[in-house]
C-alpha positions as CSV (number, residue, x, y, z in Angstrom):
1,M,55.5,92.3,97.6
2,P,54.4,89.9,100.3
3,P,54.9,90.7,104.1
4,A,58.5,91.1,105.6
5,S,57.4,88.5,108.1
6,K,56.9,85.8,105.2
7,R,59.6,86.6,103.1
8,A,62.7,84.2,103.2
9,A,65.7,85.3,103.9
10,V,67.7,84.0,101.1
11,S,70.7,85.4,99.7
12,L,69.8,87.1,96.1
13,S,72.2,84.7,94.1
14,Q,70.7,81.5,95.9
15,R,67.4,82.2,94.5
16,K,66.6,80.2,91.7
17,V,67.2,81.7,88.1
18,S,65.8,80.1,84.7
19,A,68.2,79.1,82.0
20,P,68.9,81.9,79.6
21,V,68.2,81.2,76.0
22,R,71.1,81.0,73.9
23,R,70.8,82.0,70.4
24,R,73.1,80.2,67.7
25,G,76.1,82.5,66.9
26,G,78.1,83.0,70.1
27,R,76.1,86.5,70.9
28,P,73.7,86.2,73.7
29,S,70.0,87.0,73.1
30,Q,68.5,90.4,74.7
31,Q,66.9,88.1,77.3
32,E,70.2,86.2,78.2
33,A,72.2,89.6,78.5
34,A,69.6,90.8,81.0
35,Q,69.6,87.5,83.1
36,L,73.2,87.5,83.1
37,A,73.5,91.3,84.4
38,D,70.8,90.1,87.1
39,R,72.7,87.2,88.0
40,I,76.0,89.2,88.4
41,L,74.4,92.0,90.5
42,D,72.7,89.5,92.7
43,A,75.8,88.0,93.4
44,A,77.6,91.1,93.9
45,T,74.9,92.8,96.5
46,D,75.4,89.3,98.6
47,L,79.1,89.8,98.7
48,F,79.0,93.5,99.2
49,F,76.9,93.3,102.1
50,A,78.4,90.5,103.5
51,R,82.5,91.4,103.2
52,G,82.4,95.2,102.1
53,Y,83.5,96.8,99.0
54,G,87.5,96.2,99.6
55,A,87.3,92.8,100.4
56,T,85.0,91.8,97.3
57,S,87.1,91.2,94.4
58,I,85.6,90.9,90.6
59,E,86.8,87.1,90.8
60,A,84.6,86.5,93.6
61,V,81.6,87.8,91.9
62,A,81.9,86.1,88.8
63,Q,82.3,82.9,90.7
64,R,79.1,83.3,92.8
65,A,77.2,84.6,89.8
66,R,78.5,81.2,87.7
67,V,80.0,83.4,84.9
68,S,83.4,84.1,83.4
69,K,85.6,86.9,84.3
70,R,84.9,87.7,80.4
71,T,81.3,87.6,80.6
72,F,81.6,89.9,83.7
73,Y,83.3,92.5,81.8
74,H,81.1,92.4,78.6
75,R,78.9,94.0,80.9
76,F,80.4,95.9,83.6
77,D,83.8,98.1,83.2
78,D,85.4,97.6,86.9
79,K,84.2,97.0,90.3
80,A,83.1,100.7,91.0
81,T,80.8,100.5,88.2
82,L,79.3,97.2,89.4
83,F,78.7,98.9,93.0
84,G,77.5,102.0,91.5
85,A,74.5,99.7,89.8
86,V,74.0,97.8,92.8
87,L,73.5,100.9,94.8
88,H,71.2,102.5,92.2
89,R,68.9,99.4,92.4
90,I,68.6,99.1,95.8
91,I,68.1,102.8,96.2
92,Q,65.5,102.3,93.4
93,G,63.8,99.8,96.0
94,L,63.9,97.4,93.1
95,R,66.0,94.6,95.4
96,P,66.4,94.6,99.0
97,P,70.1,93.8,100.7
98,P,70.0,89.8,101.7
99,A,67.7,89.1,104.5
100,M,66.2,92.5,104.8
101,P,62.7,93.7,105.5
102,I,60.7,95.4,103.0
103,V,62.4,98.8,102.3
104,T,60.6,100.9,104.5
105,G,60.9,102.2,108.1
106,A,63.9,100.2,109.9
107,G,64.5,98.3,106.9
108,L,65.5,101.6,105.3
109,A,67.4,102.9,107.9
110,E,69.4,100.0,108.0
111,I,70.1,99.9,104.4
112,L,71.1,103.7,104.6
113,R,73.4,103.1,107.4
114,R,75.2,100.2,105.3
115,L,75.1,102.1,102.2
116,A,77.1,104.8,104.1
117,G,79.6,102.5,105.4
118,L,80.1,101.1,101.7
119,I,80.5,104.5,100.1
120,V,82.5,105.9,102.5
121,H,85.0,103.2,102.0
122,A,84.8,103.0,98.3
123,A,83.9,106.5,97.3
124,V,87.2,108.2,97.9
125,T,89.2,106.2,95.2
126,P,89.4,107.4,91.6
127,Q,88.1,104.5,90.3
128,A,84.7,105.1,91.9
129,L,84.3,108.0,89.7
130,A,82.1,105.8,87.6
131,L,80.1,105.0,90.6
132,H,79.3,108.8,90.9
133,R,78.1,109.1,87.1
134,L,75.8,106.2,88.0
135,I,73.8,107.4,91.0
136,V,74.4,111.2,91.3
137,G,70.8,111.4,89.8
138,E,69.6,109.8,92.8
139,S,71.0,112.4,95.7
140,A,67.7,114.5,95.3
141,R,65.8,111.6,97.1
142,F,67.5,111.9,100.2
143,P,66.0,114.6,101.8
144,K,62.8,113.0,101.6
145,L,64.1,109.7,102.7
146,A,65.7,111.4,105.9
147,A,62.2,113.0,106.8
148,A,60.8,109.6,106.6
149,V,63.4,107.8,108.9
150,P,61.9,107.6,112.7
151,N,65.7,107.7,114.4
152,E,67.9,110.7,114.7
153,G,71.1,108.8,115.2
154,A,73.7,107.0,112.6
155,T,70.8,106.9,109.9
156,R,70.4,110.7,109.4
157,E,74.2,110.8,109.4
158,A,74.5,108.1,106.8
159,I,71.9,110.1,104.5
160,A,73.8,113.5,105.1
161,L,77.2,111.3,104.1
162,I,75.6,109.8,101.1
163,A,74.0,112.8,99.9
164,N,77.6,115.0,100.5
165,I,79.1,112.2,98.1
166,L,76.7,111.8,95.5
167,T,76.2,115.1,95.1
168,R,80.0,116.6,95.1
169,E,80.6,115.9,91.5
170,A,77.2,117.6,90.5
171,R,78.0,120.8,92.5
172,A,81.6,120.9,91.7
173,G,81.0,119.8,88.0
174,I,84.3,117.8,88.9
175,S,85.5,115.4,91.2
176,G,88.4,116.1,93.7
177,H,90.5,113.3,92.0
178,K,90.0,115.0,88.6
179,C,90.9,118.5,89.8
180,R,94.3,117.1,90.9
181,E,94.6,115.8,87.5
182,R,94.0,119.1,85.6
183,T,95.6,121.6,87.5
184,S,99.4,122.4,87.8
185,T,101.5,120.2,90.0
186,T,102.9,123.5,91.7
187,A,101.6,124.2,95.3
188,E,99.5,126.9,94.3
189,G,97.7,124.7,91.8
190,K,96.8,122.0,93.9
191,L,95.6,124.2,96.7
192,A,93.1,125.7,93.8
193,A,92.1,122.2,93.3
194,S,91.2,121.1,96.9
195,F,88.8,124.3,97.0
196,R,86.9,123.0,94.0
197,L,85.4,120.3,96.5
198,A,82.8,122.9,97.5
199,S,80.1,124.1,95.2
200,P,81.1,127.2,92.8
201,G,80.2,130.8,94.5
202,A,79.5,129.0,98.0
203,F,83.1,129.2,99.7
204,M,82.7,129.3,103.5
205,T,84.1,132.0,105.7
206,D,87.1,129.7,107.4
207,R,89.3,127.1,105.5
208,Y,90.6,123.9,106.7
209,A,92.7,121.2,105.0
210,V,94.4,118.0,105.2
211,I,97.8,117.5,103.6
212,G,99.8,114.5,102.7
213,N,101.3,112.3,100.1
214,P,99.4,110.2,99.0
215,I,96.1,111.6,100.3
216,G,93.2,110.3,97.7
217,H,92.3,107.8,100.7
218,S,91.7,110.1,103.5
219,K,88.5,110.4,105.2
220,S,89.3,113.7,106.9
221,P,87.4,115.9,104.3
222,L,84.2,113.5,105.1
223,I,84.9,113.4,109.0
224,H,85.1,117.2,109.5
225,G,82.3,118.0,106.8
226,S,80.2,115.9,109.1
227,F,81.3,117.7,112.0
228,A,80.8,121.1,110.6
229,R,77.1,120.1,109.8
230,N,76.5,118.7,113.2
231,T,77.5,121.8,115.0
232,G,76.4,124.3,112.5
233,Q,79.9,125.6,111.9
234,D,80.6,127.6,108.7
235,L,84.0,126.4,107.5
236,E,85.4,124.7,104.3
237,Y,87.8,121.5,104.3
238,G,89.9,120.4,101.4
239,I,92.6,118.3,100.4
240,I,96.1,119.2,99.5
241,E,98.5,116.4,98.1
242,S,102.2,117.9,98.3
243,T,105.2,116.9,96.9
244,P,107.7,115.6,99.0
245,D,110.0,118.6,99.0
246,G,107.1,121.1,98.7
247,F,105.2,120.9,102.0
248,V,106.4,124.4,103.6
249,T,105.3,125.9,100.0
250,A,102.1,124.3,100.3
251,V,101.5,125.5,103.7
252,D,102.5,128.9,103.0
253,A,100.0,129.3,100.1
254,F,97.3,127.7,101.9
255,R,97.9,130.1,104.8
256,A,98.2,133.1,102.3
257,A,94.9,132.0,101.0
258,G,93.2,132.3,104.2
259,G,93.8,129.1,105.8
260,R,92.8,128.5,109.5
261,G,94.3,125.0,110.3
262,M,95.5,121.8,108.8
263,N,95.7,118.3,109.6
264,V,98.7,116.6,108.8
265,T,99.4,113.0,107.8
266,T,102.2,110.5,106.3
267,P,105.1,111.5,105.5
268,F,105.1,115.2,106.8
269,K,104.1,115.0,110.6
270,V,107.9,115.6,111.3
271,Q,108.1,118.5,108.8
272,A,104.9,120.2,110.3
273,Y,106.3,119.8,114.0
274,D,109.5,121.7,112.2
275,L,107.8,124.4,110.8
276,A,105.9,125.3,114.0
277,G,107.0,128.2,115.8
278,E,105.0,126.9,118.8
279,R,105.1,123.5,119.9
280,L,102.4,121.7,122.4
281,P,103.7,119.2,125.0
282,R,102.0,116.1,123.1
283,A,103.9,117.3,120.1
284,K,107.2,118.0,121.7
285,L,107.0,114.5,123.2
286,A,106.2,112.8,119.9
287,G,108.6,114.8,117.8
288,A,105.6,115.3,115.4
289,A,102.7,117.1,114.9
290,N,99.2,115.9,113.2
291,A,97.6,119.1,113.3
292,L,98.4,122.9,113.1
293,K,96.7,125.9,114.1
294,F,97.4,129.7,112.0
295,D,96.8,132.2,114.8
296,G,97.8,135.7,113.3
297,G,101.3,135.3,112.2
298,R,102.2,132.1,114.7
299,I,102.1,128.1,113.4
300,V,101.2,126.1,116.4
301,A,101.5,122.3,116.5
302,D,100.1,119.4,118.5
303,N,99.2,116.0,118.2
304,F,96.0,114.3,119.0
305,D,96.6,110.9,118.2
306,G,97.0,110.0,122.0
307,V,93.9,111.8,123.3
308,G,92.1,110.3,120.5
309,L,93.3,106.9,121.5
310,V,92.3,107.4,125.1
311,N,88.8,108.9,124.2
312,D,88.0,105.9,122.1
313,I,88.8,103.4,125.1
314,E,87.3,105.3,127.6
315,R,84.1,106.8,126.2
316,N,83.4,104.5,123.3
317,L,84.9,101.1,124.8
318,G,83.9,101.6,128.3
319,V,87.3,100.7,129.4
320,A,88.6,102.6,132.5
321,L,92.5,102.8,132.2
322,A,93.0,104.2,135.5
323,G,94.7,101.2,137.8
324,K,95.2,99.4,134.8
325,R,98.1,97.3,133.3
326,V,99.0,98.8,129.8
327,L,101.3,97.0,127.3
328,V,102.1,99.4,124.2
329,L,103.5,97.2,121.5
330,G,106.2,99.7,119.5
331,A,108.3,102.2,120.3
332,G,108.0,104.8,117.0
333,G,105.8,108.0,116.5
334,A,102.5,106.3,117.0
335,A,103.5,105.1,120.3
336,R,105.2,108.3,121.2
337,G,102.0,110.2,120.5
338,A,100.1,108.3,122.8
339,L,102.2,107.9,126.1
340,L,101.2,111.5,127.7
341,P,97.7,111.0,127.4
342,L,97.6,107.2,128.4
343,L,99.8,108.5,131.5
344,A,97.5,111.2,132.3
345,Q,94.6,108.4,132.9
346,Q,97.0,107.3,135.9
347,P,97.4,103.6,134.7
348,T,99.4,101.0,137.4
349,E,101.9,100.8,134.6
350,I,102.7,101.2,131.3
351,V,105.2,98.6,129.3
352,I,106.7,99.4,126.1
353,C,107.8,96.5,124.5
354,N,109.9,96.8,121.0
355,R,112.5,94.7,119.0
356,H,115.2,97.1,119.8
357,V,115.0,97.6,123.3
358,D,117.3,100.8,123.5
359,K,114.8,102.8,121.7
360,A,111.9,101.5,123.9
361,R,114.2,102.7,127.0
362,V,114.6,106.0,125.5
363,L,111.1,106.5,125.1
364,A,110.5,105.4,128.7
365,A,113.1,107.9,130.1
366,D,111.5,110.6,128.4
367,V,108.0,110.2,130.4
368,A,109.6,108.7,133.6
369,A,108.8,111.7,135.4
370,D,105.0,111.4,134.3
371,G,104.2,107.6,135.9
372,R,105.8,104.6,136.1
373,V,106.9,103.2,132.3
374,V,109.1,100.4,132.0
375,A,111.0,99.2,128.9
376,C,111.8,95.6,127.3
377,G,111.9,93.3,124.4
378,Y,109.7,90.7,123.1
379,A,111.3,87.8,125.0
380,D,110.7,89.6,128.0
381,L,107.0,89.4,128.1
382,A,106.7,85.6,128.8
383,G,104.9,85.2,132.2
384,H,103.2,88.5,132.1
385,A,99.5,89.5,131.3
386,F,98.0,92.8,130.8
387,D,94.6,94.8,130.8
388,V,95.1,96.7,127.8
389,V,97.4,95.8,124.7
390,L,98.0,98.2,122.4
391,N,99.4,97.6,118.9
392,A,101.5,100.6,117.7
393,T,103.5,98.8,115.4
394,S,103.2,98.8,111.6
395,A,102.9,94.6,111.2
396,S,99.2,95.2,110.6
397,L,99.4,97.4,107.8
398,H,101.3,94.4,106.0
399,G,99.2,91.5,107.3
400,E,101.9,90.6,110.0
401,M,101.9,89.6,113.5
402,P,104.3,91.1,116.3
403,P,105.8,88.4,118.0
404,I,103.6,88.3,121.2
405,A,101.9,85.2,122.5
406,K,98.2,85.1,123.5
407,E,99.3,84.8,127.1
408,V,99.8,88.9,127.1
409,F,96.1,89.0,127.4
410,G,95.0,88.9,130.8
411,D,91.1,88.3,131.5
412,G,88.9,90.7,130.3
413,A,91.7,92.4,128.6
414,L,91.4,95.0,125.5
415,A,93.2,94.4,122.6
416,Y,93.4,97.6,120.6
417,D,95.4,97.8,116.9
418,F,96.2,101.0,115.9
419,V,95.3,100.5,112.5
420,Y,92.0,100.6,111.1
421,G,89.9,99.4,107.9
422,R,91.3,96.3,107.7
423,G,89.1,94.0,109.3
424,L,90.2,91.4,112.0
425,T,94.2,91.8,111.5
426,P,96.4,89.0,112.7
427,F,97.0,90.8,116.2
428,L,93.2,91.0,116.9
429,E,93.0,87.5,115.3
430,L,95.1,86.3,118.1
431,A,93.4,88.1,121.0
432,R,90.2,87.0,119.8
433,A,91.4,83.3,119.8
434,A,92.6,84.2,123.4
435,G,88.9,84.3,124.5
436,K,89.8,86.8,127.3
437,G,88.1,90.2,126.4
438,K,87.6,92.8,123.6
439,V,89.2,93.6,120.3
440,A,88.8,97.0,118.4
441,D,90.9,98.8,115.8
442,G,91.6,102.3,115.5
443,V,88.6,103.6,113.3
444,G,87.8,105.3,116.7
445,M,90.9,106.9,117.3
446,L,90.8,108.3,113.6
447,V,87.4,110.0,114.4
448,E,88.1,111.1,118.1
449,Q,91.7,112.6,117.2
450,A,90.0,114.6,114.5
451,A,87.3,115.7,117.1
452,E,90.1,117.3,119.3
453,A,91.6,119.3,116.4
454,F,88.1,120.1,115.6
455,V,87.4,121.8,119.2
456,W,91.0,123.3,119.0
457,W,90.1,125.1,116.1
458,R,86.7,125.7,116.6
459,G,85.8,125.5,120.5
460,V,83.1,123.4,119.9
461,R,83.1,119.7,120.6
462,P,81.1,117.5,117.9
463,D,79.4,114.2,118.6
464,T,81.4,111.0,117.3
465,R,79.6,107.8,118.0
466,G,77.4,107.9,115.0
467,L,80.0,108.5,112.5
468,I,82.3,106.1,114.3
469,A,79.6,103.6,113.7
470,I,79.3,104.4,110.0
471,L,82.9,104.4,109.6
472,T,83.3,101.2,111.0
473,I,84.3,97.8,109.2
474,P,83.0,94.6,111.7
475,L,85.4,92.6,112.7
476,A,84.5,89.3,111.6
C-alpha cells in the first residue's frame, strides 16, 4: 500500500472498475457477482460516511453503484446487512473510508470515532440484528486496538461503545429486541427481558432502567453504560417497554426487583409525576418527571431536561445566558421543564412565544416570581431580535418550521433545537441562513440531562463531552 501522503483522496465508488464478464443465460458469473458486490460496498461506504446510516437509502446506494434494486437484493438482505458488511470490511482493513489515511494511528482513531457514531444510531433497531451477527466476531479485536490508539478522549469512548454493542449479543445469547419478542406481555415479563442485556450470571449491584413506549430507539442504555464505565460505578441499566395502562405495574415490579431509579420518556412523564410521593421544584413546574429515584419506600420525581439544556449551552457551547434576551418557542412540557434552570442563569428577559398566547401567559405567570418573563404570539415578534432562540416546539419532528422570520436571530445569536439526530432541521436552516451566530441541536441536552440523573442517583458526575461528540450528527 502506498504512503498516505501519495494516496488520492477519491471516493471508493469513483474508482475505475473493470466491466464484469457476464455469462450467457442470465446468471452472473462468480467474477461478476464479486465485482457487483464490491461496487455496492464501495458506494455504500461513501454514502454511510458522507450522510450517516439513517440518511442513506438502498435506492441511493443502488444508484451510486449503478445497479438495479433487484440486483442489490440478490446480494444483500437489507440496509443493516449491507452496513454490517461495510463495517466488517473496514475493521478488517481491506478498505479505508473515503479520503482517509492508511488505517493506523490517527486514521484508526478517526475511523473508530465515525464507526461509533454510525453504530450508535443504527444498532439500536431490530433491523440491525443482521449487523450484529455479521461483525460480532470482530469484537475481540477492539481491546488490542484501544491500546494502539494514542489519544484518551473520544476514540477510547468510541471503542468502548463499539465493543459493548458488538459483544452484547454474544454475551447474552439474545438481543434486547429478541428478548421482548420472546417474553410475555406482562410488566414482569418485560422487566425480566430488560435484564438479559447483561451477561448471564454477571448482574451488578444496583439496577436502573428507562421506561417508555416505544423504547427501542432509546440511547439511555448506551449513555448510562458509558457513564458507569467512566466513573467505575457498579450498576446495571435496562429498558422496559410498558403498555399505556401498565406503567404503575411496571414501576412496582421494577422496584420489587431491586430497582434504584428510572429514566422516564414518552408517554409516561405525567404518570411518573403523579405516581411520585415527593416532587422536586423542577418537576412541579413542568407537571411531569423524566427521572424517578426509589429511596426506601419513597418515590421521588425530578425533571432534568432544563438543567441539561443549560449545561449544554453554557458548558459545551460556551454561551453565557446571564444578561441575554432569550426567546422560547412553544409553551408545552419541554418549555415548562426548561424555564426554572434558564431563569437561574439571570437572563435579561425570557419571551415565551406560542400559537395560543393564553397558554404562554399561564406559563409566564407560573414563573413570574423568578425573573422577567413575557408571553406573546408569533405576530408579536416582528421587530424584535434575541441572543438565544430555543425551539421547544415539536415542529422539527415533522420536518416543519415554527412561523418565525430570520430577523428574530440577533447578531451572534445561538439557535438551539430541542430535537436531535435529524441533522439541519428547518428551524436550524433558517438560523444558518440568517448568518448571525451558532446553531445546535438537542443531543447535548440529551446527554447532559442523563448526566444530571446519574449524579442524582450515584453522587458522582460523569464526563459528557466525549459521548456528545460520538452521538452528534453533523449539522450539514
